[in-house]
MARKE-89228 format. One line per 4 residues: number of its first residue (from 0); their letters; for each residue z, x, y of N, C-alpha, C. Coordinates in steps of 0.001 Angstrom, whole numbers. Atoms other than C-alpha are relative to their C-alpha. Example, Ala and Ser with C-alpha at 12.3 -4.5 7.8 and 13.67 -1.06 7.14 Angstrom:
<atoms>
0	as	0,890,-1190,7800,12300,-4500,0,900,1200  -60,-820,-1190,7140,13670,-1060,730,-770,1090 $
</atoms>
This chain:
<atoms>
0	xxxx	-323,1404,-247,47756,172202,68314,-377,-858,-1208  430,777,1174,45813,170899,65301,1015,124,-1120  -978,-216,1067,48367,172438,62960,1227,-879,224  -1176,823,-291,51193,170601,64719,-323,-1476,-216 $
4	xxxx	387,1390,206,49289,167285,64766,-121,-310,-1484  123,184,1450,48508,167725,61070,1374,-89,-651  -1358,29,550,52168,168394,60369,659,-1351,249  -594,1298,-323,53225,165187,62144,-595,-1097,-877 $
8	xxxx	644,989,856,50673,163152,60175,490,110,-1442  -439,-196,1372,51867,164672,56909,1401,-558,-259  -1349,545,175,55395,163439,57523,-54,-1425,-537  137,1374,479,54188,159876,56962,-679,-93,-1347 $
12	xxxx	718,45,1270,51996,160732,53982,893,335,-1191  -864,-441,1100,54735,162342,51912,1423,-513,227  -1283,599,-355,57573,159911,52552,1089,309,-1013  -1024,-203,1024,59370,160268,49235,596,1387,38 $
16	xxxx	-457,-1385,-25,59554,164040,49348,757,301,1290  -652,-262,-1279,60469,164120,53024,1348,-716,118  -1281,717,-25,63181,161481,52603,1051,758,-807  -931,-770,821,64764,163513,49802,475,1247,740 $
20	xxxx	-356,-1190,-762,64647,166667,51909,881,-365,1188  -791,432,-1140,66008,164736,54887,1427,-358,-379  -1344,352,454,68951,163391,52896,837,1253,-225  -727,-1252,255,69907,166903,51809,376,673,1325 $
24	xxxx	-277,-633,-1303,69602,168283,55360,1067,-795,752  -993,851,-664,71576,165315,56713,1399,255,-554  -1305,-253,621,74394,165919,54212,550,1358,423  -435,-1341,-396,74515,169610,55100,486,0,1451 $
28	xxxx	-375,30,-1412,74606,168968,58856,1304,-771,193  -1228,788,-117,77284,166281,58479,1209,808,-448  -1103,-826,498,79451,168625,56405,337,1118,986  -230,-1054,-993,78999,171376,59009,764,-554,1196 $
32	xxxx	-684,618,-1149,80063,169014,61805,1474,-228,-312  -1389,279,372,83211,167940,59936,792,1299,-119  -701,-1276,180,84116,171527,58999,311,653,1345  -238,-605,-1307,83708,172765,62576,1004,-805,807 $
36	xxxx	-979,824,-700,85707,169797,63911,1405,314,-495  -1311,-361,555,88568,170633,61544,431,1363,517  -314,-1351,-466,88393,174292,62545,435,-26,1462  -350,79,-1416,88454,173439,66244,1328,-715,218 $
40	xxxx	-1235,761,-153,91261,170897,65834,1219,831,-379  -1126,-838,397,93507,173278,63943,256,1092,1035  -192,-980,-1067,92901,175840,66669,763,-581,1177  -720,668,-1082,94069,173326,69273,1465,-186,-359 $
44	xxxx	-1377,206,456,97172,172513,67205,790,1296,71  -691,-1293,5,98046,176189,66814,330,444,1423  -238,-438,-1367,97657,176952,70513,1021,-879,706  -987,890,-611,99619,173869,71592,1402,297,-517 $
48	xxxx	-1304,-307,588,102425,174698,69178,508,1350,496  -393,-1320,-505,102422,178325,70288,546,-124,1420  -449,162,-1380,102716,177269,73933,1349,-697,68  -1251,755,-29,105535,174835,73125,1182,837,-470 $
52	xxxx	-1121,-735,580,107672,177098,70952,209,1345,676  -144,-1326,-577,106952,180497,72456,413,-58,1468  -479,141,-1376,107777,179117,75926,1498,-259,53  -1437,275,60,111296,178193,74785,721,1237,-534 $
56	xxxx	-658,-1250,368,113475,181311,74731,1508,-151,136  -1452,0,-83,117171,182047,74301,511,1426,62  -636,-1315,-105,119534,184933,74925,854,217,-1247  -697,-278,1244,120813,186522,71733,589,1403,32 $
60	xxxx	-560,-1353,95,123109,189483,71024,-854,867,-909  815,-923,794,121293,192534,69701,667,302,-1326  -695,-344,1223,123985,193393,67151,1308,-722,-124  -1298,603,240,127444,192481,65856,1054,1095,-2 $
64	xxxx	-1066,-992,11,130845,194185,66051,1136,-463,-895  -1109,302,889,133807,194360,63735,1183,-567,797  -1231,528,-587,136974,192362,64490,1121,165,-1005  -1160,-157,860,140481,192518,63081,-55,-986,-1160 $
68	xxxx	56,849,1179,140613,191185,59535,-1231,240,-829  1158,-373,802,137344,192700,58355,-1232,-853,222  1165,832,-244,135027,189974,59647,-892,587,1066  902,-445,-1060,132195,190251,62117,-105,-1098,1035 $
72	xxxx	134,966,-1087,131678,188591,65454,-1091,488,940  1057,-381,-932,128775,188549,67869,621,589,1251  -473,-541,-1270,129049,190342,71194,608,-1108,848  -692,983,-826,131188,188638,73806,-995,-1000,577 $
76	xxxx	943,1006,-486,129485,185333,74721,-93,1,1521  227,73,-1433,128024,184842,78165,543,-1328,507  -581,1205,-571,129831,182352,80364,-1097,-975,415  963,1024,-391,128127,179064,81147,-430,171,1450 $
80	xxxx	356,-205,-1396,128271,179858,84852,-1072,1067,173  1023,-1049,-52,126262,183037,84249,-1344,-553,-459  1238,619,482,123701,181059,82249,-634,-863,1091  526,853,-1061,123360,178587,85080,-595,828,1131 $
84	xxxx	586,-905,-984,122755,181498,87411,-1352,512,-455  1291,-428,555,120000,182738,85100,-1050,-1106,144  938,1130,-78,118465,179251,85308,-691,-77,1350  659,-22,-1311,117560,179976,88950,-1229,911,36 $
88	xxxx	1152,-906,55,114856,182396,87776,-1291,-755,333  1265,682,-347,111411,181568,89216,-988,-72,-1164  935,-53,1118,109827,182190,85802,208,-1123,-1008  -264,1073,936,111269,179121,84083,-201,-1347,678 $
92	xxxx	194,1355,-514,110556,175415,84449,1206,-886,-241  -1191,785,282,113904,174217,83136,823,650,-1089  -857,-532,1053,116687,174757,80630,675,-1153,-722  -673,1019,807,118612,172896,77939,1239,629,-630 $
96	xxxx	-1254,-495,569,122212,173325,76840,228,-669,-1352  -263,485,1352,122816,172994,73106,1466,246,-312  -1417,-114,265,126436,172299,72329,267,-59,-1501  -371,-49,1398,127789,173303,68928,1461,-336,-193 $
100	xxxx	-1393,323,303,131116,172786,67194,955,995,647  -891,-1030,-522,132552,176089,68460,-535,685,1255  563,-689,-1159,130168,177337,71120,-1184,-795,524  1174,642,-571,127086,176491,73121,-1118,1036,92 $
104	xxxx	1161,-878,-165,123610,177919,73591,-910,-623,1041  891,472,-1058,121198,177679,76501,-1426,394,-346  1420,-240,247,117465,177345,75933,-723,-49,1339  766,-76,-1241,115218,178419,78814,-1479,-247,-309 $
108	xxxx	1403,335,204,111684,177039,79146,-859,757,1014  875,-784,-868,109190,179539,80519,-1143,-853,524  1177,675,-539,106417,178350,82770,-1205,283,-878  1071,-394,927,104071,180257,80431,551,1083,-914 $
112	xxxx	-526,-1017,928,104763,182359,77303,-216,1432,465  297,-1359,-452,103194,185395,78997,1034,536,994  -997,-407,-991,106100,185464,81480,1301,480,-639  -1235,-390,688,108646,186511,78838,537,1333,514 $
116	xxxx	-443,-1316,-448,108768,190168,79909,518,-58,1443  -434,120,-1394,109025,189251,83599,1335,-739,91  -1252,748,-2,111795,186745,82844,1158,880,-458  -1064,-889,476,113787,189303,80866,356,1043,1060 $
120	xxxx	-271,-975,-1061,113389,191868,83646,789,-636,1138  -734,701,-1049,114613,189279,86126,1466,-200,-398  -1376,183,469,117679,188580,83976,771,1321,16  -668,-1311,-59,118428,192308,83732,459,288,1434 $
124	xxxx	-375,-245,-1402,118404,192491,87520,1147,-906,443  -1088,925,-326,120839,189562,87570,1272,331,-785  -1200,-434,674,123276,191402,85310,50,-231,-1497  -14,185,1450,122236,190644,81718,198,1348,-681 $
128	xxxx	-264,-1294,650,123756,193438,79550,-1101,376,-990  993,-492,946,121569,195613,77329,302,-449,-1424  -373,458,1332,123472,194247,74314,-631,-1350,-348  640,1297,230,121509,191016,74714,-1508,131,180 $
132	xxxx	1452,24,-105,117832,190314,74249,-459,-1419,253  580,1314,-295,115622,187437,75373,-1253,-150,-853  1151,149,892,113192,186113,72792,-160,-1447,-461  234,1339,564,111572,182944,71389,347,-6,-1484 $
136	xxxx	-274,125,1425,112190,181651,67885,-1320,142,-753  1265,-252,683,109232,183284,66143,1,-537,-1421  -73,537,1358,110471,182170,62726,-349,-1477,-15  332,1425,-86,110270,178541,63802,-1498,-187,212 $
140	xxxx	1441,89,-239,106741,179112,65090,-782,250,-1287  699,-327,1242,105668,180719,61803,133,-1115,-1022  -208,1054,992,107189,177935,59700,-810,-1249,314  751,1189,-387,105423,175215,61688,-1505,243,-47 $
144	xxxx	1433,-267,-136,102060,176867,62284,-609,542,-1286  526,-591,1223,101730,178554,58888,-937,-907,-776  912,889,740,100295,175512,57055,-1279,-316,763  1194,309,-788,97919,174776,59932,-956,1179,15 $
148	xxxx	854,-1187,51,96651,178349,59968,-705,99,-1347  619,2,1330,96042,178069,56226,-1151,-1003,-52  1053,1010,-36,94052,174879,56820,-1183,473,830  1091,-529,-819,92049,176605,59545,-826,1009,-789 $
152	xxxx	710,-966,839,91184,179438,57176,-807,-707,-1081  697,765,1033,90273,176898,54510,-1243,-667,554  1164,647,-607,87970,175032,56874,-1099,1014,300  995,-1040,-264,86258,178296,57840,-684,432,-1297 $
156	xxxx	570,-347,1305,85800,179206,54176,-937,-1100,-469  834,1144,371,84451,175706,53518,-1315,15,770  1208,-69,-823,81990,176164,56380,-951,1065,-532  849,-1060,553,80719,179436,54923,-650,-435,-1305 $
160	xxxx	548,479,1272,80302,177836,51501,-1130,-992,244  1046,977,-340,78326,174981,53050,-1271,703,445  1169,-714,-514,76039,177421,54841,-759,692,-1126  655,-728,1096,75370,179490,51734,-676,-970,-959 $
164	xxxx	574,972,933,74871,176548,49369,-1115,-798,661  1041,739,-705,72912,174671,52015,-1293,779,89  1200,-832,-83,70538,177577,52485,-707,90,-1349  585,-105,1347,70020,177955,48723,-702,-1297,-387 $
168	xxxx	579,1295,369,69418,174230,48197,-1263,-284,806  1174,259,-831,67020,173993,51116,-1171,885,-390  1074,-894,451,65045,177008,49906,-633,-536,-1279  520,526,1257,64719,175505,46437,-831,-1262,223 $
172	xxxx	742,1228,-267,63675,172080,47732,-1308,280,732  1212,-336,-741,61208,173601,50163,-1030,666,-905  908,-668,926,59738,175806,47449,-681,-1007,-923  577,1029,870,59251,172796,45173,-1016,-844,767 $
176	xxxx	896,818,-812,57713,170763,47987,-1288,743,333  1189,-789,-329,55350,173555,48981,-873,205,-1229  786,-187,1236,54305,174148,45367,-804,-1260,-312  726,1240,238,53359,170480,45074,-1187,-144,950 $
180	xxxx	1068,91,-998,51175,170906,48146,-885,1251,-8  761,-1247,109,49549,174105,46932,-1496,-242,169  1428,292,-100,46136,172493,46592,-380,-347,1438  245,351,-1405,46345,171009,50101,-89,1252,851 $
184	xxxx	21,-1248,-752,47120,174466,51453,-1287,768,-281  1245,-683,351,44144,175904,49559,-1198,-606,693  1110,665,-689,41809,173307,51062,-19,379,1478  -63,-366,-1414,43006,174039,54586,-443,1442,214 $
188	xxxx	413,-1408,-121,42585,177758,54006,-1506,142,-225  1439,-66,278,39081,177201,52566,-815,-545,1165  689,556,-1164,38155,175181,55658,17,965,1176  -3,-1006,-1057,38826,178261,57757,1293,91,789 $
192	xxxx	-1264,-69,-723,42395,177612,58929,741,1267,-395  -722,-1230,270,44287,180858,59227,1371,-307,-606  -1268,251,685,47394,181262,57136,1173,-115,977  -1066,130,-988,49509,181670,60277,116,-1438,490 $
196	xxxx	-27,1383,-455,48479,178176,61414,487,-929,-1103  -498,806,1119,49085,176746,57948,1521,104,-81  -1446,-216,49,52554,178296,57942,697,-703,1163  -571,664,-1163,53184,176962,61444,112,-1504,-224 $
200	xxxx	-23,1430,266,52274,173443,60354,1102,-385,-975  -1037,285,990,54553,173550,57311,1396,196,598  -1294,-247,-650,57383,175034,59375,327,-1113,984  -208,1090,-954,56881,172336,62018,506,-1250,-701 $
204	xxxx	-439,1184,743,57306,169632,59383,1504,46,-280  -1411,-91,357,60683,170888,58208,894,29,1238  -780,-9,-1245,61837,171469,61798,130,-1412,560  -71,1383,-479,60973,167882,62765,1006,-795,-827 $
208	xxxx	-962,682,877,62885,166581,59742,1424,432,341  -1330,-514,-330,65824,168816,60651,508,-572,1308  -417,550,-1298,65879,167588,64257,430,-1460,-130  -366,1399,213,65929,163951,63131,1352,-88,-716 $
212	xxxx	-1258,-7,751,68707,164694,60637,1154,502,863  -1045,-518,-893,70614,166617,63314,547,-1103,892  -428,1086,-889,70691,163629,65665,880,-990,-765  -781,960,793,71930,161317,62897,1273,658,-532 $
216	xxxx	-1134,-682,623,74194,163892,61244,1115,315,968  -1060,-346,-947,76037,164925,64381,757,-1251,439  -685,1244,-312,76785,161284,65149,930,-427,-1112  -823,384,1154,78037,160489,61648,1133,997,-190 $
220	xxxx	-1031,-1018,167,79896,163800,61440,1109,-118,1023  -1023,169,-1035,81663,163161,64733,917,-1166,-323  -807,1163,377,82805,159743,63510,930,346,-1155  -823,-355,1154,84057,161184,60219,1053,1045,348 $
224	xxxx	-928,-1084,-317,85726,164206,61811,1249,-496,716  -1161,497,-727,88022,162106,63998,1131,-449,-924  -1095,356,907,89996,160443,61166,520,1187,-797  -465,-1193,707,90090,163759,59317,932,812,888 $
228	xxxx	-839,-740,-937,91483,165467,62406,1313,-728,266  -1223,771,-188,93963,162625,62947,953,193,-1171  -835,-227,1180,95186,163107,59397,649,1377,55  -571,-1339,-143,95663,166813,60120,1169,-22,974 $
232	xxxx	-1060,77,-996,97683,166050,63226,1199,-777,-523  -1104,783,558,99726,163404,61394,812,835,-974  -706,-878,927,100551,165909,58676,796,1061,720  -722,-1005,-783,101517,168461,61305,1260,-584,608 $
236	xxxx	-1164,657,-584,103845,165994,63032,1053,-267,-1058  -940,242,1086,105388,165086,59670,728,1279,-369  -635,-1283,288,106027,168778,59020,1050,328,1041  -963,-260,-1069,107713,169142,62405,1228,-888,-136 $
240	xxxx	-1098,944,94,109805,166016,61861,915,318,-1172  -820,-290,1172,110932,167029,58382,929,1169,240  -853,-1142,-287,112325,170272,59800,672,-95,1349  -513,160,-1356,113589,168789,63043,1456,391,117 $
244	xxxx	-1428,-316,-82,117262,169181,62219,212,1501,70  -137,-1452,-3,116941,172866,61404,-506,593,1303  582,-545,-1222,114718,173512,64391,867,-333,1210  -865,365,-1116,117077,171646,66691,1219,896,59 $
248	xxxx	-1151,-889,27,119986,173764,65552,-373,1392,492  395,-1362,-342,117987,176931,66099,-635,99,1365  778,-116,-1230,115872,176107,69106,115,-1200,928  -177,1248,-768,116480,172497,70267,-1251,-411,753 $
252	xxxx	1253,402,-652,112808,171957,71087,-906,-767,-948  851,681,977,111577,170033,68039,-624,-1259,593  535,1225,-579,111197,166811,70023,-1164,289,938  1091,-364,-907,109069,168542,72641,-1255,345,-774 $
256	xxxx	1151,-384,820,106827,170030,69957,-640,-1234,-615  533,1202,636,106481,166698,68167,-767,-857,993  695,795,-1011,105515,164946,71404,-1355,615,329  1280,-646,-288,102838,167505,72071,-964,-180,-1153 $
260	xxxx	876,127,1150,101500,167235,68543,-550,-1417,-142  457,1369,132,101272,163442,68702,-934,-402,1132  934,297,-1083,99257,163604,71904,-1422,-46,-541  1369,153,454,95635,162594,71557,-746,1310,237 $
264	xxxx	777,-1231,-88,93550,165655,70834,-1471,-352,-90  1432,298,-29,89917,165423,71756,-712,929,-963  696,-807,988,88067,166608,68672,-1491,-341,-36  1420,302,-68,84673,165288,69719,-796,1291,135 $
268	xxxx	854,-1181,-38,81820,167721,69421,-521,194,1421  468,-258,-1363,81204,169273,72825,-1399,603,-16  1382,-471,-108,77891,170581,74092,-189,1358,-653  128,-1343,576,78537,174181,73031,-5,-74,-1514 $
272	xxxx	-62,139,1452,79535,173197,69503,-1259,-660,-538  1222,677,427,76547,170854,69261,-1182,970,-24  1077,-999,-28,74206,173676,70275,151,998,-1142  -235,-903,1126,75833,175948,67702,-449,-629,-1313 $
276	xxxx	405,698,1221,75336,173356,64971,-1514,-147,-53  1463,121,-42,71749,172792,66098,-652,1331,-342  549,-1324,308,71097,176527,66017,133,344,-1467  -206,-257,1431,72589,176798,62526,-981,-812,-835 $
280	xxxx	914,868,747,70484,173861,61331,-1435,530,57  1359,-539,-143,67268,175312,62724,-140,1312,-775  49,-1267,722,68128,178708,61251,-137,-226,-1502  91,298,1430,68707,177258,57783,-1385,-538,-361 $
284	xxxx	1324,572,262,65484,175235,57991,-1082,1073,82  997,-1062,-161,63534,178272,59204,26,958,-1180  -110,-894,1161,64868,180480,56424,-640,-629,-1226  569,702,1152,63989,177859,53819,-1518,-87,101 $
288	xxxx	1433,132,-170,60543,177321,55285,-745,1319,-125  684,-1305,37,59650,180987,55735,-75,541,-1417  -26,-532,1372,60706,181966,52213,-980,-735,-895  868,786,878,58853,179119,50525,-1469,86,411 $
292	xxxx	1387,-32,-477,55727,179202,52710,-636,1365,-227  559,-1337,133,55298,182981,52511,-564,251,-1391  470,-212,1371,54843,182827,48749,-1349,-668,-226  1253,728,208,52018,180281,48959,-1122,575,839 $
296	xxxx	1056,-467,-900,50113,181643,51951,-526,1381,-390  497,-1300,452,49824,185032,50251,-1168,-149,-978  1067,217,981,47498,183513,47634,-1317,-278,714  1320,241,-561,43756,183437,48296,-402,-1449,-235 $
300	xxxx	361,1407,138,42303,179938,48885,-876,-288,-1225  874,235,1163,39634,180326,46185,846,-32,-1284  -862,-46,1180,42306,181232,43624,820,-1290,-119  -794,1221,5,44390,178212,44644,-856,-1171,-478 $
304	xxxx	874,1087,388,41398,175857,44254,-415,105,-1468  363,-184,1407,40416,177331,40898,1152,-387,-919  -1147,391,813,43926,176804,39568,103,-1514,-115  -52,1453,16,43642,173107,40472,-1025,-556,-986 $
308	x	1044,461,887,40384,172741,38513,272,426,-1433 $
</atoms>
């Protein structure tokens, strides 16, 4: 208990050093919050886009056949009446007819992407020939989600870099701070305090600073992460809009995707994420404290005091 009380008192005695350490820890925690918010937001965007596009399927011919004159033509088209019969399937929530210059295409909206196999089996039982297949537009999904997946990978890489650099910086700062307090540690050891209690006191100091920085950093990081996430969503919507004509010709669901992307996405830090960030912060602080403290507590108190004189 004395070691903890001594640690709390020391926080006020060494304000300059503790403020510097606190600023560094605060910056690290804030960066972690923003990086994790970006990672979580891009995950939401990817899953929403996947649900929107992969739920919209169409019936396509498997191959093509030769016609007189050397050209090629798709398999005989399915009549609109047959398509309307397919629309009675219990696995879809609706359909959309896309009319072209020479033909038409029907887009079916699955209740859930996982029902694709069941929907196709249902269509086979209703008379869909084997020459036709039922599938979503995976190319459209890849073209839309590709940049977001790249951003998600980038945010994860950024998070790893923050953790590594943060750990290195905290170890260096802690080592410098502990070296400056080498004489104080020698006096405590000479007074009979065991090195385990000395280490506990020093570790308690950095943990208290980390907890204070965590409370402030998670608040600031949450505020900063929202506009960053909004910018990500705005860029995603712009990407969808720029390719809307092509996507409409191929799938006719660009408007639905854009509406889902413009919906408000809650990127606030939830309890689980907050606990993860807190655990990471405590881990970094503990690593920095253990490495720096272990080097000092190994020295004998008499040797430490003699070096001061």
